[in-house]
MDAnalysis code that builds the backbone (N, CA, C; Angstrom):
import MDAnalysis as mda
import numpy as np

u = mda.Universe.empty(369, n_residues=123, atom_resindex=np.repeat(np.arange(123), 3), trajectory=True)
u.add_TopologyAttr("name", ["N", "CA", "C"] * 123)
u.add_TopologyAttr("resid", np.arange(1, 124))
u.add_TopologyAttr("resname", ["UNK", "UNK", "UNK", "UNK", "UNK", "UNK", "UNK", "UNK", "UNK", "UNK", "UNK", "UNK", "UNK", "UNK", "UNK", "UNK", "UNK", "UNK", "UNK", "UNK", "UNK", "UNK", "UNK", "UNK", "UNK", "UNK", "UNK", "UNK", "UNK", "UNK", "UNK", "UNK", "UNK", "UNK", "UNK", "UNK", "UNK", "UNK", "UNK", "UNK", "UNK", "UNK", "UNK", "UNK", "UNK", "UNK", "UNK", "UNK", "UNK", "UNK", "UNK", "UNK", "UNK", "UNK", "UNK", "UNK", "UNK", "UNK", "UNK", "UNK", "UNK", "UNK", "UNK", "UNK", "UNK", "UNK", "UNK", "UNK", "UNK", "UNK", "UNK", "UNK", "UNK", "UNK", "UNK", "UNK", "UNK", "UNK", "UNK", "UNK", "UNK", "UNK", "UNK", "UNK", "UNK", "UNK", "UNK", "UNK", "UNK", "UNK", "UNK", "UNK", "UNK", "UNK", "UNK", "UNK", "UNK", "UNK", "UNK", "UNK", "UNK", "UNK", "UNK", "UNK", "UNK", "UNK", "UNK", "UNK", "UNK", "UNK", "UNK", "UNK", "UNK", "UNK", "UNK", "UNK", "UNK", "UNK", "UNK", "UNK", "UNK", "UNK", "UNK"])
u.atoms.positions = np.array([
    [-6.808, 34.684, -10.551],
    [-7.345, 33.426, -9.864],
    [-7.437, 34.129, -8.427],
    [-8.683, 34.045, -7.831],
    [-8.891, 34.303, -6.576],
    [-8.751, 33.020, -5.511],
    [-8.062, 33.315, -4.234],
    [-7.955, 32.270, -3.155],
    [-9.458, 31.864, -2.886],
    [-9.739, 30.545, -2.451],
    [-11.099, 30.366, -1.947],
    [-11.878, 29.838, -3.170],
    [-11.478, 29.516, -4.297],
    [-12.086, 29.009, -5.342],
    [-11.550, 27.566, -5.484],
    [-12.201, 26.888, -4.881],
    [-11.450, 25.286, -4.973],
    [-11.450, 24.710, -6.093],
    [-12.280, 24.908, -7.096],
    [-12.140, 24.262, -8.281],
    [-11.196, 24.557, -9.138],
    [-11.119, 25.763, -9.109],
    [-9.912, 26.750, -10.071],
    [-8.436, 26.491, -9.286],
    [-8.358, 26.192, -8.149],
    [-7.510, 25.791, -7.659],
    [-6.621, 24.450, -7.957],
    [-7.579, 23.691, -7.773],
    [-7.315, 22.266, -8.218],
    [-7.145, 22.263, -9.423],
    [-7.765, 22.732, -10.367],
    [-7.415, 22.740, -12.022],
    [-5.912, 23.263, -11.970],
    [-5.602, 24.440, -11.388],
    [-4.005, 24.887, -11.720],
    [-3.117, 23.940, -10.845],
    [-3.363, 23.266, -10.058],
    [-2.435, 22.188, -9.387],
    [-2.260, 20.962, -10.194],
    [-3.592, 20.784, -11.006],
    [-3.471, 19.596, -11.640],
    [-2.972, 19.974, -13.249],
    [-2.705, 20.921, -13.477],
    [-1.968, 21.358, -14.613],
    [-0.572, 20.928, -14.403],
    [0.119, 20.914, -13.355],
    [1.188, 20.811, -12.796],
    [1.411, 19.251, -12.805],
    [0.753, 18.391, -13.058],
    [0.884, 17.085, -12.841],
    [1.427, 16.428, -14.164],
    [2.923, 16.158, -14.057],
    [3.375, 15.711, -15.184],
    [3.982, 13.882, -15.412],
    [3.559, 13.475, -14.252],
    [3.852, 12.195, -14.249],
    [2.567, 11.198, -14.198],
    [2.771, 10.061, -14.303],
    [1.885, 8.968, -14.227],
    [2.203, 7.959, -13.132],
    [1.225, 7.390, -12.291],
    [1.683, 6.511, -11.324],
    [0.861, 5.189, -11.599],
    [1.316, 4.056, -10.723],
    [0.512, 2.644, -10.645],
    [0.544, 2.602, -9.175],
    [-0.229, 2.053, -8.752],
    [-0.689, 2.026, -7.366],
    [-1.083, 0.181, -7.122],
    [-0.159, -0.111, -6.156],
    [-0.267, -1.543, -6.077],
    [-0.305, -1.901, -4.780],
    [-1.394, -2.477, -4.069],
    [-1.462, -2.944, -3.064],
    [-1.432, -4.593, -2.545],
    [-1.015, -4.749, -1.659],
    [-1.080, -6.240, -0.945],
    [-2.282, -6.888, -0.699],
    [-3.177, -7.928, -1.104],
    [-4.360, -8.345, -1.216],
    [-4.171, -9.826, -0.817],
    [-4.956, -9.765, 0.382],
    [-4.823, -11.374, 0.963],
    [-5.547, -12.277, 0.175],
    [-5.069, -13.310, -0.453],
    [-5.414, -14.210, -1.685],
    [-5.508, -15.609, -0.878],
    [-6.513, -16.602, -1.471],
    [-6.321, -17.961, -0.736],
    [-5.613, -18.803, -2.053],
    [-4.733, -19.992, -1.911],
    [-4.378, -20.375, -2.818],
    [-5.025, -21.555, -3.005],
    [-5.550, -21.949, -4.241],
    [-6.727, -22.759, -4.677],
    [-6.006, -24.149, -4.243],
    [-4.731, -24.380, -4.521],
    [-4.213, -25.846, -4.181],
    [-3.614, -26.229, -2.915],
    [-3.255, -25.334, -1.879],
    [-2.737, -25.466, -0.911],
    [-3.893, -24.974, 0.369],
    [-4.543, -24.230, -0.428],
    [-5.654, -23.231, 0.754],
    [-4.907, -22.571, 1.735],
    [-3.665, -22.149, 1.318],
    [-3.040, -21.285, 2.511],
    [-3.444, -19.608, 1.998],
    [-3.164, -19.131, 2.895],
    [-3.492, -17.621, 2.636],
    [-2.111, -17.109, 2.609],
    [-2.085, -15.458, 1.673],
    [-0.678, -15.239, 1.047],
    [-1.151, -13.842, 0.733],
    [-0.342, -13.081, 0.570],
    [-0.416, -11.557, 0.154],
    [0.099, -11.753, -1.318],
    [-0.784, -11.072, -1.920],
    [-0.436, -10.579, -3.626],
    [-0.307, -9.298, -3.910],
    [0.555, -8.862, -4.646],
    [0.527, -7.516, -4.959],
    [-0.326, -7.479, -6.150],
    [-1.351, -6.288, -6.250],
    [-2.383, -6.229, -7.294],
    [-2.595, -4.743, -7.422],
    [-2.232, -4.457, -8.991],
    [-2.393, -3.247, -9.015],
    [-3.734, -2.444, -8.822],
    [-4.034, -1.547, -8.310],
    [-5.497, -0.740, -8.075],
    [-5.593, 0.503, -8.717],
    [-4.520, 1.164, -9.252],
    [-4.555, 2.364, -10.028],
    [-3.748, 2.178, -11.043],
    [-3.880, 2.574, -12.273],
    [-2.895, 2.311, -13.223],
    [-3.013, 3.764, -14.347],
    [-2.061, 4.389, -14.665],
    [-1.637, 5.557, -15.575],
    [-2.448, 6.828, -14.714],
    [-2.236, 6.751, -13.013],
    [-3.015, 7.933, -12.784],
    [-2.223, 9.250, -12.764],
    [-2.699, 10.418, -13.226],
    [-2.207, 11.641, -13.255],
    [-1.481, 12.227, -11.898],
    [-0.164, 12.406, -11.783],
    [0.388, 12.887, -10.350],
    [1.541, 13.799, -10.744],
    [2.322, 14.109, -9.773],
    [3.370, 14.794, -9.567],
    [4.123, 14.312, -8.553],
    [5.402, 14.253, -8.798],
    [6.352, 13.848, -7.753],
    [7.543, 14.870, -7.513],
    [7.828, 15.044, -6.156],
    [8.698, 15.746, -6.048],
    [9.623, 15.451, -4.752],
    [10.777, 15.683, -4.857],
    [12.070, 15.203, -4.151],
    [11.864, 15.875, -2.665],
    [11.984, 14.922, -1.511],
    [11.573, 15.554, -0.104],
    [12.870, 15.667, 0.384],
    [14.126, 14.500, 0.084],
    [15.135, 14.736, 0.787],
    [16.096, 13.437, -0.578],
    [17.327, 14.067, -0.536],
    [17.871, 13.211, -1.580],
    [19.465, 13.177, -1.049],
    [19.890, 12.459, -0.120],
    [21.094, 12.089, 0.354],
    [21.709, 11.479, -0.603],
    [23.385, 11.410, -0.600],
    [24.188, 10.840, -1.538],
    [23.797, 9.065, -1.454],
    [24.183, 8.331, -2.387],
    [24.010, 6.899, -2.063],
    [24.788, 6.285, -1.120],
    [24.504, 5.527, -0.117],
    [25.707, 5.025, 0.748],
    [26.327, 3.741, 0.229],
    [27.395, 3.669, 0.472],
    [28.424, 2.602, -0.146],
    [28.349, 1.536, 0.940],
    [28.542, 0.067, 0.672],
    [28.537, -0.743, 1.704],
    [29.696, -1.843, 0.947],
    [30.115, -2.933, 1.764],
    [31.131, -3.765, 0.912],
    [30.298, -4.584, -0.262],
    [29.052, -4.456, -0.518],
    [28.221, -5.455, -1.412],
    [27.544, -4.736, -2.419],
    [27.005, -3.612, -2.071],
    [26.108, -2.761, -3.057],
    [26.291, -1.528, -2.414],
    [25.953, -0.358, -3.487],
    [25.346, 0.726, -2.991],
    [24.126, 1.125, -2.756],
    [23.665, 1.487, -1.755],
    [22.113, 1.823, -1.666],
    [21.699, 2.917, -1.753],
    [20.432, 3.261, -2.365],
    [19.628, 4.281, -2.654],
    [18.848, 4.419, -1.677],
    [18.526, 5.511, -1.082],
    [17.584, 5.410, -0.025],
    [17.037, 7.058, 0.472],
    [15.996, 7.388, -0.213],
    [15.626, 8.815, 0.042],
    [13.966, 8.917, 0.087],
    [13.634, 10.133, 0.692],
    [12.249, 10.529, 0.532],
    [11.733, 11.115, -0.565],
    [10.476, 10.985, -1.304],
    [9.892, 11.887, -1.840],
    [8.294, 12.093, -1.738],
    [7.757, 13.009, -2.301],
    [6.395, 13.492, -1.926],
    [5.627, 13.366, -3.167],
    [4.570, 12.640, -3.215],
    [3.535, 12.602, -4.074],
    [2.414, 13.380, -4.144],
    [1.998, 13.921, -5.346],
    [1.009, 15.022, -5.240],
    [0.064, 14.377, -6.261],
    [-1.620, 14.100, -5.936],
    [-2.112, 13.322, -6.693],
    [-3.702, 13.987, -6.385],
    [-4.756, 13.705, -6.956],
    [-6.098, 13.926, -7.124],
    [-6.266, 13.301, -5.560],
    [-7.567, 14.310, -4.900],
    [-8.003, 13.943, -3.538],
    [-9.103, 13.006, -4.090],
    [-9.266, 12.498, -5.029],
    [-10.489, 11.509, -5.254],
    [-10.093, 10.260, -5.547],
    [-8.938, 9.808, -5.349],
    [-8.686, 8.396, -5.350],
    [-8.175, 7.981, -4.008],
    [-8.201, 6.869, -3.730],
    [-7.996, 6.357, -2.167],
    [-6.341, 5.177, -2.456],
    [-5.445, 5.986, -1.566],
    [-4.274, 5.081, -1.701],
    [-3.998, 4.702, -0.336],
    [-4.040, 3.422, 0.111],
    [-3.597, 2.899, 1.444],
    [-2.344, 2.753, 1.629],
    [-1.869, 3.437, 3.227],
    [-0.850, 3.363, 3.591],
    [-0.123, 2.035, 3.291],
    [1.120, 1.913, 2.953],
    [1.833, 0.811, 2.778],
    [1.943, 0.296, 1.208],
    [1.302, 1.064, 0.355],
    [0.751, 0.676, -1.063],
    [2.367, 1.085, -1.679],
    [2.412, -0.082, -2.930],
    [3.704, 0.263, -3.612],
    [3.411, 1.288, -4.846],
    [4.204, 2.448, -4.996],
    [3.788, 3.291, -6.009],
    [4.866, 3.686, -7.104],
    [4.568, 3.446, -8.139],
    [6.032, 3.650, -9.450],
    [5.154, 4.865, -10.243],
    [5.920, 5.795, -10.241],
    [5.956, 6.964, -10.749],
    [6.921, 7.020, -12.017],
    [6.359, 7.249, -13.433],
    [6.794, 7.757, -14.546],
    [6.909, 9.276, -14.935],
    [8.026, 9.738, -14.903],
    [7.877, 11.543, -14.975],
    [9.297, 11.868, -15.267],
    [9.232, 12.621, -16.191],
    [10.299, 13.707, -16.739],
    [11.603, 12.708, -17.099],
    [11.041, 11.339, -17.835],
    [11.770, 10.239, -18.582],
    [12.428, 9.464, -17.317],
    [12.154, 9.636, -16.062],
    [12.600, 8.740, -15.061],
    [11.523, 7.916, -14.386],
    [11.982, 6.798, -13.844],
    [11.034, 5.821, -13.111],
    [11.341, 5.725, -11.723],
    [10.403, 6.097, -11.026],
    [10.508, 6.215, -9.462],
    [9.708, 4.934, -8.936],
    [10.486, 4.015, -7.938],
    [9.635, 3.226, -7.394],
    [9.543, 3.118, -6.055],
    [8.003, 3.843, -5.315],
    [8.249, 4.296, -3.736],
    [7.715, 2.641, -3.464],
    [8.709, 2.544, -1.996],
    [7.900, 1.532, -1.093],
    [7.464, 2.326, 0.179],
    [6.520, 1.706, 0.686],
    [6.200, 2.208, 2.204],
    [5.448, 3.660, 2.015],
    [4.252, 3.455, 1.176],
    [3.929, 4.989, 0.999],
    [3.085, 5.141, 2.598],
    [3.193, 6.538, 2.806],
    [2.815, 6.944, 4.163],
    [1.351, 7.235, 3.899],
    [0.635, 7.706, 5.263],
    [-0.727, 7.952, 5.346],
    [-0.979, 9.320, 4.173],
    [-2.216, 9.283, 3.598],
    [-2.432, 10.505, 2.524],
    [-2.530, 11.677, 3.335],
    [-2.351, 12.657, 3.167],
    [-2.600, 14.159, 3.871],
    [-3.554, 14.728, 2.808],
    [-4.936, 14.985, 2.925],
    [-5.601, 15.548, 2.068],
    [-6.231, 16.742, 2.238],
    [-6.237, 17.477, 1.170],
    [-6.845, 19.031, 1.175],
    [-7.812, 18.871, 0.160],
    [-8.698, 20.079, -0.067],
    [-9.546, 19.717, -1.065],
    [-9.099, 19.708, -2.350],
    [-8.035, 20.169, -2.722],
    [-7.551, 20.454, -4.181],
    [-6.561, 19.218, -4.508],
    [-6.068, 18.604, -3.582],
    [-5.127, 17.320, -3.754],
    [-4.785, 16.478, -2.550],
    [-4.043, 16.069, -2.752],
    [-3.462, 15.154, -1.553],
    [-2.064, 14.813, -1.645],
    [-1.310, 14.825, -0.576],
    [0.355, 14.588, -0.432],
    [0.494, 13.021, 0.074],
    [1.401, 12.351, -0.418],
    [1.709, 11.139, 0.343],
    [3.028, 11.133, 0.325],
    [3.797, 11.042, 1.249],
    [5.225, 10.679, 1.364],
    [5.383, 9.320, 1.340],
    [6.576, 8.979, 0.183],
    [7.051, 7.528, -0.293],
    [8.309, 7.552, 0.142],
    [8.857, 6.634, 0.230],
    [10.428, 6.221, 0.419],
    [10.705, 5.123, -0.706],
    [12.182, 5.869, -1.251],
    [12.773, 4.831, -2.093],
    [13.870, 4.039, -1.472],
    [14.009, 2.919, -1.337],
    [15.002, 2.175, -1.037],
    [15.343, 1.087, -2.177],
    [16.603, 1.383, -2.946],
    [17.049, 0.304, -3.771],
    [18.311, 0.239, -3.842],
    [19.069, -0.476, -4.865],
    [20.341, -0.498, -5.046],
    [20.992, 0.013, -6.228],
    [21.935, 0.395, -6.402],
    [22.714, 1.443, -7.334],
    [23.479, 0.543, -8.240],
])
């Protein structure tokens, strides 16, 4: 494969996508009873092929009440989808489920896009 062939490079990258992700955004809605505006979590992409890579993986931090899991990961996904910064992204890959919070701003290439994710959870 020669470099400079975007279609071939994209196909090669997408062959490495072993995960599926669901992207959830917060959408402003109006409660029909109270008429109050609120943010509601709404899935906008389901089972989208992707790949997840570890960006940093420190040890779990211990506290008096619970152990905290806090690390960064990088999502690789098609450049054809739009993911808003701040979205919640859940990835199932290699027998694990990663629940990412605070999606960063996508960095787009002709062949793919990369999105930094933060995982914050309790062990």
